[in-house]
C-alpha positions in Angstrom: -16.8 -24.0 -16.9 -16.4 -21.5 -14.1 -13.6 -23.5 -12.6 -11.7 -23.5 -15.9 -12.2 -19.8 -16.4 -11.0 -19.1 -12.8 -8.0 -21.3 -13.4 -7.0 -19.3 -16.5 -7.4 -16.1 -14.6 -5.3 -17.3 -11.7 -2.7 -18.7 -14.0 -2.2 -15.2 -15.5 -1.9 -13.7 -12.0 0.7 -16.4 -11.0 2.7 -16.0 -14.2 2.6 -12.2 -13.8 3.8 -12.4 -10.2 6.5 -14.9 -11.1 7.7 -12.8 -14.0 7.9 -9.7 -11.8 9.8 -11.5 -9.1 12.4 -12.7 -11.7 12.7 -9.2 -13.1 10.8 -9.7 -16.3 8.7 -6.6 -15.9 7.3 -6.3 -19.4 6.2 -10.0 -19.3 4.6 -9.4 -15.8 2.8 -6.4 -17.2 1.4 -8.4 -20.1 0.3 -11.3 -17.9 -1.4 -9.1 -15.3 -3.1 -7.1 -18.1 -4.3 -10.5 -19.5 -5.6 -11.4 -16.0 -7.4 -8.1 -15.8 -9.0 -8.6 -19.2 -10.0 -12.2 -18.3 -11.4 -11.1 -14.9 -13.4 -8.4 -16.6 -14.6 -10.8 -19.3 -15.8 -13.2 -16.6 -17.6 -10.4 -14.8 -15.5 -10.5 -11.6 -16.5 -7.6 -9.5 -14.9 -8.7 -6.3 -11.6 -8.2 -4.3 -9.5 -10.7 -6.5 -9.8 -8.2 -9.3 -8.6 -5.5 -6.9 -5.6 -7.8 -6.3 -4.8 -7.7 -10.0 -5.1 -3.9 -10.1 -2.8 -3.6 -7.1 -0.1 -5.9 -8.6 -0.3 -4.2 -11.9 -0.1 -0.7 -10.4 3.0 -1.8 -8.4 4.7 -2.9 -11.7 3.8 0.4 -13.3 5.3 2.2 -10.3 8.5 0.1 -10.5 8.7 1.0 -14.2 8.3 4.7 -13.3 5.1 4.8 -15.3 3.5 6.9 -12.5 0.4 8.1 -14.3 -0.6 4.5 -15.1 0.2 3.4 -11.6 -2.0 6.1 -10.1 -4.9 5.3 -12.4 -4.7 1.6 -11.6 -4.3 2.2 -7.8 -7.4 4.4 -7.9 -9.4 1.7 -9.6 -8.2 -0.8 -7.0 -9.1 1.5 -4.2 -12.6 2.2 -5.6 -13.2 -1.5 -6.1 -12.0 -2.5 -2.6 -14.0 0.3 -0.9 -17.1 -0.8 -2.8 -16.7 -4.5 -2.2 -15.0 -4.7 1.2 -15.9 -1.4 2.8 -13.9 1.7 3.6 -12.3 0.3 6.8 -10.9 -2.9 5.4 -7.2 -3.7 5.7 -7.0 -4.3 1.9 -8.3 -0.7 1.5 -5.5 0.4 4.0 -2.9 -1.3 1.8 -4.1 0.4 -1.4 -4.2 3.7 0.4 -0.7 3.2 1.6 0.5 2.3 -1.9 -1.1 5.3 -3.4 0.3 7.5 -0.6 3.8 6.1 -1.2 3.4 6.9 -4.9 2.4 10.5 -4.2 5.1 10.9 -1.6 7.8 9.7 -4.1 6.5 12.3 -6.5 6.6 15.0 -3.8 2.8 15.4 -4.0 2.6 15.8 -0.2 -0.9 17.4 -0.2 -2.3 14.3 -1.9 -0.1 11.8 0.1 -1.0 13.1 3.6 -4.7 12.3 3.7 -4.0 8.8 2.3 -1.4 8.1 5.0 -3.9 9.5 7.6 -6.7 7.1 6.4 -4.3 4.1 6.2 -3.0 4.8 9.7 -6.5 5.2 11.1 -7.7 1.9 9.6 -4.7 -0.1 10.8 -4.8 1.4 14.3 -8.4 0.4 14.5 -7.8 -3.1 13.1 -4.4 -3.9 14.7 -4.0 -1.5 17.7 -1.9 1.6 18.2 1.5 -0.2 18.4 1.2 -2.1 15.1 4.8 -2.2 13.9 4.1 -1.2 10.2 2.6 2.1 11.5 6.0 3.4 12.5 7.2 4.1 9.0 3.9 5.6 7.9 3.8 7.9 11.0 7.3 9.0 10.2 6.4 9.9 6.6 3.3 11.7 7.7 5.3 13.6 10.3 7.7 14.6 7.5 4.8 15.8 5.4 3.4 17.8 8.4 6.8 19.4 8.9 6.9 20.3 5.2 3.5 21.9 5.6 4.6 23.8 8.8 2.4 21.7 11.1 5.2 21.1 13.6 3.1 20.3 16.7 1.2 17.6 14.8 4.4 16.3 13.4 5.9 16.1 16.9 3.0 14.0 18.1 3.5 11.6 15.2 7.2 11.3 15.8 6.5 10.5 19.5 4.0 7.8 18.4 6.5 6.3 16.0 9.1 6.3 18.8 6.7 4.5 21.1 6.1 1.8 18.5 9.8 1.4 17.9 10.5 1.0 21.6 7.6 -1.4 22.0 8.9 -3.6 19.1 12.5 -3.8 20.3 12.9 -2.8 24.0 16.3 -4.5 24.5 17.9 -2.4 21.7 16.4 0.8 23.2 17.8 -0.1 26.7 21.2 -0.9 25.2 21.3 2.5 23.4 20.1 4.4 26.5 23.0 2.8 28.5 25.5 3.7 25.8 24.4 7.4 25.8 24.5 7.7 29.6 
């Protein structure tokens, strides 16, 4: 019976993801809500339920239903931290999504600490030159500038530049020759 129940739950997730990818946001919302209800009915208390929360929150974000997105991201974050630990890469992804939400709403005081935590987790897990860190560092530097923390922002900009140069050294050399 568990296999059938999990198949139903996974079907809702797949239908929701497919509907979202095809632009049927209301249908995606309904399918992911159904997956969430099914997972809760089955008593799932693990990271797959966090996946549903994350997808659902992203759909709410895309629909500009920011309050619902925030609530669902917070539930996903709480679940992932409890199940996977505070330093897991899935936690980092949720932190990033929530930080992006706050950044887009100009809630920089809320976004900053979330970017900081996400950056710290990914540096620890992937190393200091992990390419996806570049964008996060730039956004956090922008927040720091907005807050008047210019020296800290400068350090972050330099870190982002180092990542960019490490990820594409031939382009940097080409640009340096053109400027000379």
